[in-house]
C-alpha positions in Angstrom: -153.7 -71.2 57.4 -152.6 -74.3 58.9 -152.9 -77.4 57.4 -155.1 -80.4 59.3 -153.4 -83.7 58.1 -154.7 -86.0 61.2 -157.9 -86.7 63.2 -156.1 -85.3 66.4 -155.1 -82.1 64.5 -159.2 -81.9 63.1 -160.6 -82.7 66.9 -158.2 -79.6 67.8 -158.8 -77.4 65.3 -162.6 -77.9 66.1 -162.6 -77.5 69.7 -161.6 -73.7 69.0 -164.3 -71.4 69.8 -164.5 -71.1 66.2 -162.5 -72.2 63.2 -163.0 -72.2 59.3 -161.8 -75.2 57.2 -161.7 -75.4 53.6 -161.8 -78.6 52.2 -160.0 -79.4 49.0 -157.9 -81.9 46.6 -154.8 -81.4 45.2 -156.0 -81.4 41.6 -158.5 -78.7 42.3 -157.2 -75.3 40.3 -160.4 -73.4 42.0 -159.4 -74.7 45.6 -156.5 -73.0 44.9 -158.0 -69.3 43.9 -160.2 -70.0 47.3 -157.3 -70.2 49.2 -155.9 -67.6 48.1 -159.0 -65.4 48.8 -159.4 -66.6 52.2 -155.7 -65.6 53.0 -156.3 -62.2 51.9 -159.4 -61.9 54.8 -157.5 -64.2 57.1 -156.0 -61.0 58.9 -158.8 -59.4 59.7 -160.3 -62.1 61.5 -157.1 -62.7 63.8 -159.1 -64.5 66.3 -160.5 -67.1 64.0 -158.3 -69.7 63.1 -158.4 -71.0 59.3 -157.4 -74.4 58.3 -156.9 -76.1 55.0 -157.5 -79.9 54.8 -156.7 -82.3 51.7 -159.6 -84.3 51.5 -156.9 -87.4 50.1 -155.1 -87.0 53.3 -158.1 -87.2 55.7 -160.6 -89.6 53.9 -162.8 -89.7 57.2 -163.6 -86.0 56.9 -164.9 -86.4 53.7 -167.6 -88.8 55.4 -167.9 -87.2 59.0 -168.9 -83.7 57.4 -170.3 -84.9 54.3 -168.2 -83.2 51.8 -169.3 -84.4 48.4 -167.7 -81.5 46.2 -164.8 -79.4 46.8 -163.9 -76.5 47.5 -165.9 -76.7 50.6 -165.7 -74.0 53.2 -166.9 -74.7 56.7 -167.2 -72.7 59.7 -167.4 -74.1 63.0 -168.7 -72.7 66.5 -167.0 -75.5 68.7 -168.3 -78.2 66.8 -171.3 -77.1 65.3 -171.4 -76.1 61.6 -172.6 -72.8 61.2 -171.7 -72.1 57.6 -171.0 -74.3 54.7 -170.1 -72.5 51.3 -169.7 -75.7 48.4 -168.6 -74.9 44.7 -169.3 -72.0 44.1 -168.0 -70.3 47.4 -169.4 -67.1 48.1 -166.6 -65.1 50.1 -169.5 -62.2 51.2 -171.6 -65.0 52.9 -168.3 -65.9 55.0 -167.5 -62.8 55.9 -170.6 -61.6 56.7 -170.6 -64.2 59.4 -167.1 -64.0 60.5 -168.0 -60.0 61.3 -170.9 -61.2 63.1 -168.6 -63.3 65.1 -166.1 -60.8 65.5 -168.8 -58.4 67.2 
């Protein structure tokens, strides 16, 4: 999982055909647990890059993508949001969408 720290890196990530972004904060223990679960499935979807972003590092992301709670997982096709899972992240919903993209 690659870390995004600048607006330029975010723009590059969103320019991919598909991308998954985990937004989190430094003091969030649930965010760490979600990151671990996403890392377990990351190898299954090698064509879809996984990113993490600390909203403290890039506060404009929070306003730009309306991230009001963490963890929030966003899946994008180009710059269009396909899926949003916040707070109680359902990994099954994410894998279901990623399976559809993969096939």
